[in-house]
C-alpha positions as CSV (number, residue, x, y, z in Angstrom):
1,M,-8.5,7.9,-37.1
2,S,-7.9,7.2,-33.4
3,R,-4.4,7.3,-31.9
4,S,-2.9,4.0,-30.8
5,V,-1.3,3.6,-27.3
6,V,0.3,0.7,-25.6
7,V,0.2,0.6,-21.8
8,V,3.0,-1.7,-20.4
9,G,1.8,-3.1,-17.1
10,G,-1.6,-3.9,-15.7
11,G,-1.2,-2.6,-12.1
12,L,-3.0,0.3,-10.6
13,A,-1.2,3.0,-12.6
14,G,-1.5,1.2,-15.9
15,L,-5.2,0.4,-15.5
16,V,-6.1,4.0,-14.5
17,A,-4.1,5.3,-17.5
18,A,-5.7,2.8,-19.9
19,R,-9.2,3.8,-18.8
20,Q,-8.5,7.5,-19.2
21,L,-7.0,7.1,-22.6
22,A,-9.8,4.7,-23.9
23,E,-12.5,7.1,-22.6
24,A,-10.8,9.9,-24.6
25,G,-11.1,7.8,-27.8
26,A,-7.6,6.3,-28.0
27,D,-7.0,2.7,-29.3
28,V,-5.5,1.2,-26.1
29,T,-3.8,-2.1,-25.5
30,V,-2.5,-3.1,-22.1
31,Y,0.2,-5.7,-21.9
32,E,0.6,-7.5,-18.6
33,Q,3.3,-10.2,-18.2
34,R,1.4,-12.0,-15.5
35,E,-1.6,-14.1,-16.1
36,T,-3.7,-11.7,-14.1
37,V,-3.7,-7.9,-13.7
38,G,-3.1,-6.2,-10.4
39,G,0.6,-5.8,-9.9
40,R,1.3,-5.8,-6.2
41,V,-2.4,-5.4,-5.3
42,R,-3.6,-9.0,-5.7
43,S,-5.5,-11.6,-3.7
44,R,-5.9,-15.4,-4.0
45,R,-7.7,-18.3,-2.2
46,R,-5.8,-20.7,0.0
47,Q,-7.7,-23.5,1.8
48,G,-10.9,-21.6,1.6
49,C,-9.4,-18.4,2.9
50,L,-8.9,-15.1,1.0
51,L,-5.3,-13.9,1.2
52,D,-4.0,-10.6,0.0
53,R,-0.4,-10.3,-1.3
54,G,1.1,-9.1,2.0
55,F,-0.9,-7.0,4.4
56,Q,-2.5,-4.1,2.5
57,V,-5.2,-1.7,3.2
58,L,-7.1,1.0,1.3
59,L,-7.1,4.6,2.8
60,T,-10.3,6.1,1.6
61,G,-9.1,9.6,2.4
62,Y,-6.7,9.5,-0.6
63,P,-7.9,11.9,-3.3
64,A,-7.1,9.5,-6.1
65,V,-8.9,6.7,-4.4
66,R,-12.1,8.8,-4.2
67,R,-11.7,9.9,-7.8
68,E,-10.8,6.6,-9.5
69,L,-12.8,3.9,-7.5
70,D,-16.5,3.2,-6.9
71,L,-16.0,2.6,-3.1
72,E,-19.6,1.6,-2.6
73,A,-19.3,-1.2,-5.2
74,L,-16.1,-2.5,-3.4
75,D,-18.3,-3.3,-0.3
76,L,-15.6,-2.1,2.1
77,R,-14.9,-3.6,5.6
78,S,-13.4,-0.9,7.8
79,F,-10.9,-1.0,10.6
80,K,-11.5,1.1,13.7
81,P,-9.1,4.1,14.0
82,G,-5.9,3.7,16.1
83,A,-4.4,0.5,17.2
84,V,-3.9,-1.9,20.1
85,I,-0.4,-1.4,21.7
86,A,0.7,-4.8,22.8
87,R,3.5,-6.1,25.0
88,P,3.9,-9.2,27.1
89,G,0.9,-9.5,29.5
90,R,-0.6,-6.1,28.5
91,R,-2.7,-4.6,25.7
92,S,-4.1,-1.1,25.5
93,V,-6.1,0.9,22.9
94,L,-4.9,4.2,21.5
95,S,-7.3,5.8,19.1
96,D,-8.6,9.1,17.7
97,P,-11.3,10.3,20.0
98,L,-12.6,12.6,17.3
99,R,-13.3,9.7,15.0
100,D,-13.7,6.9,17.5
101,P,-15.6,8.3,20.6
102,T,-16.3,4.9,21.9
103,A,-12.5,4.5,22.6
104,T,-12.2,8.0,24.3
105,I,-11.8,6.7,27.8
106,D,-9.4,3.9,26.8
107,S,-7.3,6.4,24.9
108,L,-7.2,9.0,27.6
109,T,-6.2,6.5,30.2
110,N,-3.6,4.8,28.0
111,T,-0.2,4.9,29.9
112,E,1.9,3.9,26.9
113,V,2.1,7.5,25.8
114,T,1.9,10.8,27.7
115,T,-1.0,13.2,27.9
116,T,1.2,15.8,26.3
117,D,1.9,13.6,23.4
118,K,-1.9,13.0,23.0
119,L,-2.6,16.7,22.9
120,R,0.2,17.3,20.4
121,T,-1.3,14.6,18.2
122,L,-4.6,16.5,18.1
123,A,-2.7,19.7,17.4
124,L,-0.8,18.0,14.5
125,R,-4.1,16.7,13.2
126,Q,-5.6,20.2,13.2
127,D,-2.5,21.6,11.5
128,L,-2.6,19.1,8.6
129,S,-6.4,19.5,8.2
130,T,-5.7,23.1,7.0
131,R,-3.2,22.0,4.3
132,D,-3.8,20.9,0.8
133,Y,-2.7,17.4,-0.2
134,E,-0.6,18.6,-3.1
135,T,1.4,21.0,-1.0
136,L,2.4,18.3,1.4
137,L,4.9,16.8,-1.1
138,E,6.5,20.2,-1.7
139,R,7.2,21.3,1.9
140,P,10.7,21.2,3.4
141,D,11.7,17.7,4.2
142,A,13.2,15.8,7.1
143,S,13.0,12.3,8.5
144,I,9.8,11.3,10.4
145,R,11.7,11.0,13.6
146,A,13.5,14.3,13.3
147,W,10.3,16.1,12.4
148,L,8.2,14.7,15.2
149,R,11.0,15.5,17.7
150,E,10.9,19.1,16.4
151,W,7.1,19.1,17.1
152,G,8.0,18.1,20.7
153,F,6.9,14.5,20.7
154,S,8.6,12.3,23.3
155,E,10.9,9.4,22.5
156,R,8.4,7.3,24.4
157,Y,5.6,8.2,22.0
158,L,7.8,7.5,19.0
159,S,8.9,4.1,20.4
160,N,5.5,2.9,21.7
161,F,3.3,4.0,18.9
162,V,4.8,5.7,15.9
163,A,7.6,3.3,15.2
164,P,5.5,0.1,15.0
165,F,2.4,1.9,13.4
166,Y,4.4,3.7,10.8
167,G,6.7,0.8,10.4
168,G,3.7,-0.9,9.0
169,I,3.1,1.9,6.5
170,T,6.7,2.8,5.5
171,L,8.3,-0.6,6.3
172,D,10.9,1.5,8.2
173,R,10.6,1.2,12.0
174,S,13.6,3.5,12.4
175,L,11.4,6.4,11.2
176,G,14.1,7.5,8.7
177,T,11.5,7.9,5.9
178,S,10.6,11.3,4.5
179,K,8.2,13.2,6.8
180,R,6.1,14.0,3.6
181,V,4.9,10.4,3.7
182,F,3.9,10.8,7.3
183,E,2.0,14.0,6.7
184,Y,0.1,12.7,3.7
185,T,-0.9,9.4,5.3
186,F,-1.7,11.0,8.7
187,K,-4.0,13.5,6.9
188,A,-5.7,10.7,4.9
189,L,-6.1,8.5,8.1
190,S,-7.7,11.5,9.8
191,E,-10.1,12.4,7.0
192,G,-11.1,8.9,5.7
193,G,-11.3,5.3,6.7
194,T,-8.9,2.3,6.6
195,A,-10.6,-0.6,4.9
196,V,-10.3,-3.7,2.8
197,P,-12.9,-4.8,0.2
198,A,-15.0,-7.8,1.1
199,G,-13.6,-9.5,-1.9
200,G,-10.0,-8.8,-1.0
201,M,-7.6,-6.1,-2.2
202,G,-7.6,-7.7,-5.6
203,A,-11.2,-6.4,-6.0
204,I,-9.6,-3.0,-6.5
205,T,-7.7,-3.9,-9.6
206,R,-10.5,-6.1,-10.9
207,Q,-12.8,-3.0,-10.8
208,L,-10.2,-0.9,-12.5
209,A,-9.6,-3.5,-15.2
210,D,-13.4,-3.8,-15.8
211,R,-13.7,-0.1,-16.1
212,A,-10.8,0.1,-18.6
213,A,-12.3,-2.7,-20.7
214,A,-15.7,-1.1,-20.6
215,A,-14.1,2.1,-21.9
216,G,-12.7,0.1,-24.9
217,A,-9.2,-0.9,-23.8
218,T,-7.9,-4.3,-24.7
219,I,-6.1,-6.1,-21.9
220,E,-3.6,-8.8,-22.9
221,T,-2.3,-10.9,-20.0
222,G,0.6,-13.3,-20.1
223,E,2.3,-11.0,-22.6
224,A,5.6,-9.3,-21.6
225,V,7.0,-6.3,-23.4
226,T,10.7,-7.0,-24.0
227,E,11.9,-3.8,-25.7
228,L,10.8,-0.3,-26.7
229,T,12.3,1.6,-29.6
230,P,11.2,5.2,-30.0
231,K,11.1,6.6,-33.5
232,R,10.4,10.1,-34.8
233,R,6.8,9.5,-35.7
234,H,6.0,6.4,-33.6
235,A,7.3,3.9,-31.1
236,V,8.0,0.3,-31.7
237,V,6.9,-2.2,-29.0
238,D,8.3,-5.7,-29.0
239,T,6.5,-8.4,-26.9
240,D,7.1,-12.1,-26.4
241,T,5.1,-12.8,-29.6
242,D,4.6,-9.6,-31.6
243,R,6.0,-6.3,-32.8
244,R,3.9,-3.2,-33.4
245,A,4.3,0.5,-34.0
246,V,2.1,2.8,-32.0
247,D,1.7,6.5,-31.5
248,A,2.6,6.5,-27.8
249,V,3.7,4.1,-25.0
250,V,2.9,4.4,-21.3
251,V,5.3,2.4,-19.2
252,A,3.5,1.3,-16.0
253,T,5.8,-1.5,-14.8
254,P,7.7,-1.9,-11.6
255,P,10.5,0.6,-11.2
256,R,13.4,-1.7,-12.2
257,V,11.6,-2.8,-15.4
258,A,10.7,0.8,-16.2
259,A,14.3,1.8,-15.8
260,R,15.5,-1.0,-18.1
261,L,12.9,-0.3,-20.8
262,T,13.3,3.5,-20.9
263,G,16.9,3.9,-19.8
264,N,15.8,6.6,-17.3
265,E,18.3,6.6,-14.4
266,D,16.2,8.8,-12.2
267,I,13.7,6.1,-11.6
268,P,14.3,4.8,-8.0
269,T,15.3,1.2,-8.0
270,E,16.2,0.7,-4.4
271,G,13.4,-1.2,-2.8
272,I,12.2,-1.9,0.8
273,G,10.7,-5.3,1.5
274,C,8.7,-7.2,4.1
275,V,7.5,-10.7,4.8
276,T,3.8,-11.3,5.6
277,Q,2.6,-14.6,6.9
278,H,-1.0,-15.7,6.9
279,Y,-2.6,-18.0,9.6
280,R,-5.7,-19.8,10.3
281,L,-6.9,-20.1,13.9
282,P,-9.7,-22.5,14.7
283,D,-12.9,-21.1,16.1
284,G,-12.5,-19.4,19.5
285,P,-13.0,-16.1,21.1
286,P,-11.8,-13.1,19.1
287,L,-8.5,-11.3,19.9
288,D,-10.5,-8.5,21.4
289,T,-8.9,-5.7,19.3
290,G,-12.2,-4.0,18.4
291,K,-11.2,-4.3,14.7
292,R,-7.8,-2.7,15.2
293,I,-4.3,-3.9,14.4
294,L,-1.9,-5.1,17.1
295,L,1.4,-3.2,17.4
296,N,4.3,-5.0,18.8
297,V,6.1,-2.7,21.3
298,G,7.8,-5.4,23.2
299,D,9.9,-6.6,20.3
300,T,10.3,-5.9,16.6
301,A,9.2,-9.3,15.2
302,P,6.6,-9.4,14.0
303,N,6.0,-5.7,13.7
304,T,2.2,-6.1,13.6
305,I,-0.4,-8.8,13.9
306,V,-3.8,-8.2,12.2
307,P,-7.0,-10.2,13.0
308,I,-8.1,-9.6,9.4
309,S,-11.3,-11.8,9.5
310,E,-12.6,-9.8,12.5
311,V,-12.6,-6.8,10.2
312,A,-13.7,-8.7,7.1
313,P,-15.3,-12.0,8.0
314,E,-15.4,-12.9,4.2
315,Y,-11.6,-13.4,4.3
316,A,-11.9,-16.6,6.5
317,D,-13.7,-19.9,5.8
318,S,-16.3,-21.2,8.1
319,G,-13.7,-23.2,10.1
320,G,-11.8,-20.5,11.9
321,R,-10.3,-17.0,12.0
322,L,-7.7,-15.5,9.7
323,L,-4.7,-13.5,11.0
324,N,-1.6,-12.2,9.4
325,A,1.7,-11.0,10.8
326,T,4.3,-8.7,9.0
327,F,8.0,-8.9,9.6
328,L,10.4,-6.0,8.6
329,G,14.0,-5.9,7.7
330,D,16.3,-8.4,5.9
331,D,16.4,-11.2,8.4
332,P,12.8,-12.6,7.8
333,F,13.8,-13.3,4.1
334,D,16.3,-15.8,5.3
335,T,14.1,-17.3,8.1
336,P,12.2,-20.5,7.4
337,S,8.5,-20.2,7.4
338,D,8.0,-22.5,10.4
339,E,10.3,-20.3,12.5
340,L,8.4,-17.2,11.5
341,A,5.2,-19.0,12.5
342,E,6.7,-20.0,15.9
343,T,7.7,-16.4,16.5
344,T,4.1,-15.3,15.9
345,R,2.7,-18.0,18.1
346,E,5.1,-17.1,21.0
347,T,4.2,-13.4,20.6
348,L,0.5,-14.1,20.7
349,E,0.9,-16.3,23.8
350,A,2.9,-13.5,25.5
351,W,0.2,-10.9,24.7
352,Y,-2.7,-13.3,25.6
353,P,-1.3,-15.3,28.5
354,D,-4.7,-16.8,29.3
355,R,-5.0,-18.4,25.8
356,E,-3.1,-21.1,23.8
357,F,-2.2,-20.7,20.2
358,D,-0.7,-24.1,19.5
359,R,-3.3,-24.7,16.7
360,L,-2.2,-21.6,14.8
361,E,-1.9,-22.9,11.2
362,P,0.4,-21.1,8.7
363,L,-1.4,-20.9,5.3
364,A,1.1,-18.9,3.2
365,T,4.2,-16.8,3.4
366,D,4.6,-13.7,1.2
367,R,8.2,-12.6,0.8
368,I,8.1,-9.3,-1.0
369,P,11.6,-7.9,-1.6
370,F,10.3,-4.7,-3.3
371,A,7.1,-3.7,-1.5
372,Q,7.9,0.0,-2.1
373,F,10.8,2.1,-3.2
374,A,13.0,3.6,-0.5
375,Q,11.8,7.2,0.5
376,P,14.5,8.9,2.5
377,P,14.1,12.7,3.0
378,G,14.4,14.6,-0.2
379,I,13.7,11.7,-2.6
380,H,10.5,13.2,-4.0
381,D,12.4,16.2,-5.4
382,S,14.4,14.0,-7.7
383,L,11.7,11.7,-9.0
384,P,11.1,11.7,-12.8
385,D,8.1,13.3,-14.4
386,V,5.5,11.3,-16.4
387,R,7.0,12.7,-19.6
388,D,10.5,11.5,-18.8
389,G,10.2,8.1,-20.5
390,G,11.8,9.3,-23.7
391,P,10.4,10.1,-27.2
392,R,6.7,9.1,-27.4
393,T,7.1,7.2,-24.1
394,Y,5.5,8.2,-20.8
395,L,6.0,7.0,-17.2
396,A,3.1,5.9,-15.0
397,G,4.0,4.5,-11.6
398,E,4.2,5.6,-8.0
399,Y,7.9,6.4,-8.7
400,T,6.7,9.6,-10.3
401,E,4.8,10.6,-7.1
402,W,5.4,8.7,-3.9
403,S,5.2,5.0,-3.0
404,S,1.5,4.4,-2.3
405,I,-1.8,3.5,-3.9
406,Q,-2.4,7.2,-4.1
407,G,0.8,7.8,-5.9
408,A,0.2,5.0,-8.4
409,M,-3.3,6.0,-9.3
410,K,-2.5,9.7,-9.5
411,S,0.5,8.9,-11.8
412,G,-1.7,6.8,-14.1
413,R,-4.1,9.7,-14.6
414,E,-1.3,12.2,-15.1
415,A,0.4,10.1,-17.7
416,A,-2.8,9.7,-19.6
417,E,-3.4,13.4,-19.5
418,A,0.1,14.1,-20.8
419,V,-0.4,11.7,-23.7
420,L,-3.7,13.3,-24.6
421,E,-2.3,16.8,-24.3
422,D,0.7,15.9,-26.6
423,F,-1.7,14.3,-29.1
């Protein structure tokens, strides 16, 4: 007789856990309160354009990404390494000459950062290449800013490149986030690609859901779990329409829901948010970024502008180009969408003084108050373990690892392994 497991939540962690458990022979049911799976990694169509929920990318260097996904089947569209540093009237490329030799001259002659900083970046790259991913989250911690200053990087380098670039990754332009996040992502950026699927980031969760279903898992959408009651021999799961007893429960919900369902106070519930606005631009010349993101060093709003359809033409309809801009901090949440669009328009016109952007058309505004949990230095030492959900209850979510696609997928696998080991 197979063991019964309920997975609460159909995001990355829950779908990875469901597949692993089903492949091992468990009777698995996934309950997802939304009408579709995916959690924060979702896409939708708007006026013929493909829009992800916020600006998201897939780092193919992540170990869990390579293990859990069929990257070839995702039909990835890749960004070029590095970025375009943009300020009024001036744009310049800064890239990795080892992975992007075509940009070597542009990077060497870039005056936004010093030659010493460029050499230190290569030294840092070499240092991290010798380290194992798992040990990076166990090393002594500090803020990104303090750690890079210890390495000898200049304030100019931090302001003109690291702050806007890592502001896009950590949503923290002050660089107060744990250096462990910097080390992990820097290593992944150096060893793999940065890409989006041709079918949008939602293609990732669709693939995971298909694999879980093919392994035998049942996925119920539009069904929220309202309460968990652990017993000595089983756990009782209450949903909007049903109650059932199962051998184990894997909680793979957002952090605040997981904390409520399990009562675990170690689950981090303080979130960092961002606002991403999507735009359509009628046909015209490309923004000349070479498939790179634009970093705003002249101001903080927006932090980045991404010509996403230049990287993945499938994102745009036949009538124009698709861009997105991401705003950090609390102010954008209270700013009307038309004002955000005007800020983006004025920024583009300052960066491209020979062009007009009066036809820039806002398509959608994603206001995401909890895009990731806050990761100050030392936070990872206090995160709960996958077995800390309570009797017969396991945790699967990035909040057991670190806030990332890597953390979510790795946690899903580890939760499933814990369930199977305890069985």
